Each structure stands twice: as C-alpha cells, then as structure tokens.
C-alpha positions in Angstrom: 109.9 -14.0 -107.7 110.7 -18.0 -108.8 112.8 -17.4 -106.1 110.3 -16.8 -103.5 107.5 -19.2 -104.7 110.1 -22.4 -104.2 111.4 -21.2 -100.8 107.2 -21.2 -99.9 106.8 -24.8 -101.5 110.0 -26.0 -99.2 108.6 -24.8 -96.2 105.4 -26.4 -96.6 107.4 -29.6 -97.2 109.2 -29.8 -94.6 106.5 -28.9 -92.0 104.1 -31.4 -93.2 107.6 -34.3 -92.6 107.8 -32.8 -89.2 103.7 -33.4 -88.1 104.1 -36.8 -89.0 107.3 -37.6 -86.3 105.6 -39.4 -83.3 106.0 -36.5 -79.9 108.1 -37.4 -77.0 105.9 -37.4 -73.9 106.8 -34.3 -71.0 106.4 -36.0 -67.4 104.8 -33.0 -65.5 106.9 -32.1 -62.4 106.4 -34.5 -59.4 106.0 -31.6 -57.3 103.0 -29.7 -59.0 100.1 -32.2 -60.1 98.0 -31.1 -63.1 95.6 -28.9 -62.6 91.8 -30.2 -62.4 89.7 -28.1 -65.8 87.1 -26.4 -62.8 86.2 -23.5 -61.2 89.3 -22.2 -58.9 87.6 -22.1 -55.3 88.8 -19.2 -53.1 92.6 -19.3 -52.5 93.1 -20.1 -48.9 96.1 -18.9 -46.9 99.4 -21.4 -47.3 101.4 -22.6 -44.2 105.1 -21.3 -44.6 106.9 -23.6 -46.9 108.8 -25.3 -44.1 105.7 -26.6 -42.4 103.3 -30.1 -44.1 100.5 -28.9 -45.9 97.4 -29.3 -43.4 93.9 -30.2 -44.8 92.2 -27.4 -46.2 89.2 -26.9 -43.9 86.2 -24.3 -44.7 86.8 -21.2 -44.5 85.6 -20.0 -40.9 83.3 -17.3 -40.6 84.8 -13.8 -39.0 83.9 -13.1 -34.9 81.9 -10.3 -34.9 83.5 -6.9 -33.9 83.0 -6.1 -30.0 81.1 -3.3 -30.2 82.6 -0.6 -28.6 81.4 0.2 -24.8 78.1 3.2 -25.0 78.3 5.3 -22.1 75.5 3.7 -19.7 72.2 4.6 -19.9 69.7 5.3 -17.3 67.1 2.4 -16.6 63.7 3.4 -18.2 61.2 4.8 -15.6 58.5 2.3 -13.9 55.2 2.4 -15.1 53.4 4.8 -13.0 51.9 3.0 -10.2 48.0 4.3 -9.6 48.0 6.5 -6.5 47.3 4.9 -2.7 44.2 6.1 -0.8 44.7 8.9 1.8 45.9 7.6 4.6 45.9 9.7 8.2 48.8 10.9 9.3 51.0 8.3 11.7 51.4 11.0 14.7 49.2 9.2 16.3 46.4 8.3 14.4 43.9 8.6 17.3 44.9 12.3 17.9 44.8 13.3 14.4 41.2 11.7 13.3 39.3 12.2 16.1 37.4 15.9 16.0 38.0 18.3 18.4 35.2 19.1 20.8 34.8 23.3 21.2 33.0 24.1 25.0 31.2 27.3 25.8 33.1 28.9 29.2 31.7 29.1 32.3 29.4 32.5 33.3 28.7 33.9 36.8 28.5 31.6 39.8 28.3 28.2 39.4 26.5 25.4 41.7 28.5 22.4 43.7 27.5 19.4 43.7 25.5 17.9 47.5 28.0 17.5 50.1 30.4 20.3 48.0 29.3 22.8 49.5 31.8 25.9 50.7 33.1 29.9 50.3 36.2 28.1 48.3 35.6 25.7 44.8 36.0 25.5 41.2 32.3 26.3 41.2 33.3 29.4 42.8 36.1 30.8 41.0 36.9 32.7 37.9 40.1 33.5 36.0 41.3 36.5 35.7 45.1 37.9 34.3 48.0 40.6 35.4 51.0 42.1 33.1 54.2 43.1 33.8 57.5 44.2 32.4 59.8 42.6 34.7 57.9 39.8 36.2 58.6 41.4 39.6 55.5 44.6 39.6 52.4 43.8 38.3 49.2 45.5 36.7 45.5 43.5 36.4 43.8 43.4 33.5 40.3 44.4 33.2 39.7 40.8 31.9 37.8 37.7 32.5 39.2 34.7 31.1 36.3 32.5 32.2 34.5 31.4 35.0 33.3 28.3 37.5 37.4 27.8 36.2 40.2 27.0 38.9 43.6 26.6 38.7 45.0 27.6 35.5 48.3 27.0 34.2 49.5 29.0 30.8 52.3 28.0 27.9 53.2 29.5 24.6 52.3 26.8 22.3 53.9 25.4 19.1 52.6 28.2 17.2 53.2 31.3 19.4 50.0 31.2 21.3 48.9 31.2 24.6 47.2 28.5 25.9 46.0 28.5 29.2 44.3 24.9 30.8 42.0 24.7 33.8 39.6 22.8 35.8 36.3 23.7 34.1 33.2 23.2 36.8 30.6 24.1 34.0 31.9 21.3 31.7 33.4 19.2 34.3 36.2 18.2 33.0 39.5 20.0 32.2 39.4 22.7 29.0 41.9 24.4 27.1 41.6 28.1 26.1 43.7 29.0 23.1 44.3 32.9 22.3 44.9 33.1 18.2 44.5 36.3 16.3 43.3 37.9 19.2 40.4 35.8 19.9 40.1 32.9 22.4 38.9 29.3 21.8 38.0 26.7 24.6 38.2 22.7 23.8 37.4 19.8 25.3 41.0 18.4 27.0 40.4 14.4 26.4 42.0 11.1 27.0 42.4 8.5 25.4 41.8 6.3 28.4 39.4 8.3 29.7 39.9 11.6 31.7 39.2 11.5 35.6 42.0 13.9 36.7 41.9 17.9 38.2 45.0 20.7 38.2 46.5 20.7 35.0 50.5 21.2 34.3 51.2 21.4 30.5 54.8 21.1 29.7 55.6 21.5 26.2 59.7 19.8 25.4 60.5 18.5 21.9 57.2 18.9 19.9 55.4 16.9 22.3 53.0 18.2 24.9 53.2 16.4 28.3 49.9 16.8 30.8 50.6 16.1 34.3 47.6 16.3 36.7 46.2 15.1 39.9 44.4 11.7 39.2 42.7 10.7 42.1 41.2 7.3 43.1 38.0 8.3 43.3 35.7 11.5 43.8 36.4 13.1 47.9 39.4 10.3 47.6 42.3 11.6 49.9 44.9 9.7 47.9 46.2 10.5 44.6 48.8 10.1 42.5 50.4 12.3 40.1 49.8 11.0 36.4 51.4 12.0 32.4 50.1 11.3 29.5 51.1 13.0 25.8 50.2 14.6 22.7 51.0 16.3 19.5 48.1 19.1 19.8 48.0 19.3 23.1 44.0 19.2 23.3 43.4 15.2 23.3 45.8 12.8 25.3 47.3 9.3 25.3 49.5 6.6 26.9 48.8 7.6 30.7 50.9 6.4 33.3 51.8 7.6 36.9 55.1 9.7 37.3 54.6 10.5 41.2 53.4 7.4 43.4 49.9 7.8 45.4 50.1 10.0 48.6 47.8 11.2 50.6 47.1 14.6 50.0 49.3 15.2 46.5 47.7 18.1 44.3 48.5 20.7 41.9 51.9 19.8 40.6 54.1 22.3 39.3 56.8 21.1 36.7 59.9 22.6 35.0 63.2 21.9 33.4 67.2 22.5 35.0 69.6 20.0 34.7 67.2 17.7 35.3 63.2 17.5 35.6 61.3 19.1 38.7 58.2 18.6 40.0 56.4 20.5 43.5 53.6 18.9 44.6 51.3 20.9 47.2 50.8 19.3 50.0 48.2 21.5 52.2 50.5 24.5 52.3 53.6 23.8 51.6 55.6 22.3 48.3 57.4 19.3 48.3 60.1 18.6 45.7 59.9 15.6 43.5 62.8 15.2 40.5 63.5 12.9 37.9 66.1 12.2 34.4 63.2 12.1 31.8 59.7 13.6 33.4 58.5 10.3 33.7 59.1 8.4 37.3 59.8 11.5 40.1 61.3 11.0 43.3 60.5 12.7 46.5 63.7 14.7 48.0 62.7 17.5 50.0 59.9 20.4 51.7 60.5 23.6 50.4 61.6 25.9 53.9 59.0 28.0 53.6 55.3 28.1 53.0 53.3 28.7 49.9 51.7 25.9 47.5 50.0 25.5 44.0 53.2 26.9 41.8 54.5 27.6 38.9 58.0 27.9 37.8 59.4 29.4 34.9 63.3 29.9 33.2 64.5 33.8 33.9 67.2 35.6 33.6 70.5 33.6 35.6 67.7 31.1 37.1 64.2 29.9 37.7 61.6 32.5 39.0 58.5 30.6 41.5 55.2 32.0 42.1 53.1 30.5 44.6 49.7 32.1 46.8 49.4 31.2 50.8 47.4 32.6 53.0 47.7 36.3 54.0 44.8 36.3 56.7 42.0 34.7 57.5 41.1 32.0 55.3 40.1 31.7 52.3 42.0 35.1 51.3 45.0 34.6 50.0 48.2 36.6 48.0 50.7 35.4 45.3 54.5 35.7 46.4 57.9 34.7 44.3 60.8 32.8 45.2 64.0 32.6 43.1 66.5 30.0 42.6 70.2 29.7 40.3 70.0 25.8 40.0 65.8 25.0 40.7 66.6 23.5 44.2 68.0 25.7 46.2 65.1 28.7 46.6 65.0 32.4 48.3 61.9 34.2 48.9 61.3 37.5 46.9 58.2 39.2 48.3 54.5 40.0 47.6 53.6 39.8 43.7 49.4 39.9 44.0 47.0 40.7 46.3 43.6 40.6 45.9 40.7 43.4 45.7 38.2 43.6 48.4 36.1 42.0 45.3 38.5 39.1 44.9 38.7 38.0 48.3 42.0 36.0 47.5 44.2 35.5 44.3 45.4 31.9 44.2 47.1 29.2 41.5 49.3 31.8 39.5 50.5 30.8 36.1 52.8 32.9 34.2 54.4 33.0 30.9 56.7 35.1 28.8 55.2 37.1 25.4 57.5 36.7 23.1 57.5 41.2 23.1 59.4 40.7 26.5 56.1 41.3 28.6 55.0 38.6 31.2 51.3 37.3 31.3 49.8 36.2 34.9 46.8 34.5 34.8 45.4 33.2 38.0 41.8 32.5 40.1 39.9 34.2 42.5 36.6 34.5 43.8 33.0 35.1 42.3 31.2 37.6 43.9 28.9 39.1 41.9 
C-alpha cells in the first residue's frame, strides 16, 4: 500500500517538471496551409494532380434538361366567324335571281297584224303530237299543246322532262312548255339583251342550254342571222352572239352534234348545211340534194335521222318526211312519215325526241280550222 502511494507522488512530480519546459515549435508542411477556422464552403471538383490549381469560380447552375419532344398537337381551332349573308348562286346571277314568268297558251284562231294576213301564219297554227315505236311509223295523238303556236322544237331536259319551245303568237314571243309529272307549264323565254327572234332550236350540251334562233333586222326584213344564247335553266338566256351571218331568206336553224357541229338552215323549200368546230361560228357548206326544209335531226342507231316537211300538193299543204345519214353530212331520203288529215290541211315543222321508255314523240304544227 505504501508502495502505491509513493509511486503516485513520484509520477506527479515528474509530470510537473515536464510541463515547465518550453515546447519546440513545429513548422506545418509547406504544401498544406493552416485551415481557417470558418465554415467550410461546399467542396468543388479538384483538377487532376498534374495540373495547376485554377482560381475557384462560383458554381454555375446546371443547364435545364431538354424536355423530350412531345407529339405534335393540333393547332387550336380558330374562333367561329360570323356567317356571311347568303349570296345568290354564281351561275349566272341574272338568271338565278330573275323570276320566271308563266304564260297562258293560246286557244283558238288568232288575229294577224295589219299587213300580215294570209292562210299560213303562226296566228293560225296549232301544235299537236304523234307517237312512234321506231321513229318511222307514226300514230297521231288526240292532243293539242297550244294554239296560235308555230315551229316547235323538242328536247329532253336535265330532269328527264319533255320541253317544247315554240313561236307564241298569243304572247308575242317564244314560249317553252315543260311537261313535269304529267302536267304542262308554260314559261316565257327571255333573253337578257332583249328577245327579237323566232324559230327556236335548243341544244342541251355539258349541262348548258343553247338556243339558236332566227334574228331579223326588223319585222318583215328579208335579211336574218342565226344567233345563239346560253342558259343554265333553259328559260332565261344571255351572252347572245351571231352563229351564222346574215343572209337573205335564212330561217329555222336545225343544229345537232356529230363529229362536228352541223346546222341546217331553211332557205325557201330547201335546206343548206353549215358546220362548226364549237357551235359558235358556222361556215356555209352545201345545199342538200333533195327538197325539204324546217328540219329537226336526232341521233339514232348507227347514225342520224332528219325529219322535215315539203309540199305534197297545192300550198299550204305539206307532209312530213325523213332522211338518214351515217355521218350527219351525207343523206338519203327514207320516205313519207306523216300526212295531214282533212281538218289539218297541212302538217309542218316536225320536232322529235326519244323518250326514256324507248318510244318517240313528234310535235308538229297544223292549220286551225275550227
């Protein structure tokens, strides 16, 4: 026990002597500066050992991540625009917006104007009809389309209806009678520039109605041109132009399309042929080699058939005949097709259409005797 106490006292003495000696100062290594007792900033990446230390720069923010390309979105729909006021259709505005004028067909014998008397004129004509299965053998119908009506032309229109255009003495102009749902309606044919003419012939091609007609310089004039005008409804026409130049005695044009446009023009008791590439300007060719005029030509199997009238006795008595051509220019007469009864006196100016059921319908004018 004593030994332990002695050892303890000796250790205290030794420790006190050691603390009184001056400590030898220690130099810090040259490569490591004494750290400043401050809060350490965030450690930055250090360059490799073989490169000099670059001055420390403040940390730069990381660039934003490029977002993944998204699927393209449809552009937003534009806000709804106010609806414009309704405009009339554009083809052609004068026709579409003008009101059609219905007329009442004539009944009974009309009166000739002073100086226009005689036994044969539109005031004394009645348009009638006949039917055929083959276009050659005809049976008259018990039907009168109109009185004081002359020189008919017939077509099948865009809607499959029969239309008959004719000179209307009662209404002083040209009228079209349209058969829709087994009922006939009559409309005045108008021309934007003013209609002064007669003897209509209408062609429907590419959805456009063309009316060809005799245009006299003045009432009773001998010189006349064949003019053409255009329509989308076949009732009101515009853009009139001369199709066949003025010539003495030219009337009653008959136009059809073969490998070219062909026009037959009546000049007295004969037909003259003219041709055109577009149906707008016709050039005179030859006179047909047989008598007959005021013709109407239609397409038939293997060619074309022309119907026309010619005198079969004392004037004004006439009958209706036909001729055939494979090309529209070289013609051969076929024979008699329709004769006048005693009450009719004369049958003239035939106009023929082929109906959807395959039958044929002829419209013609005769003399009013009742």
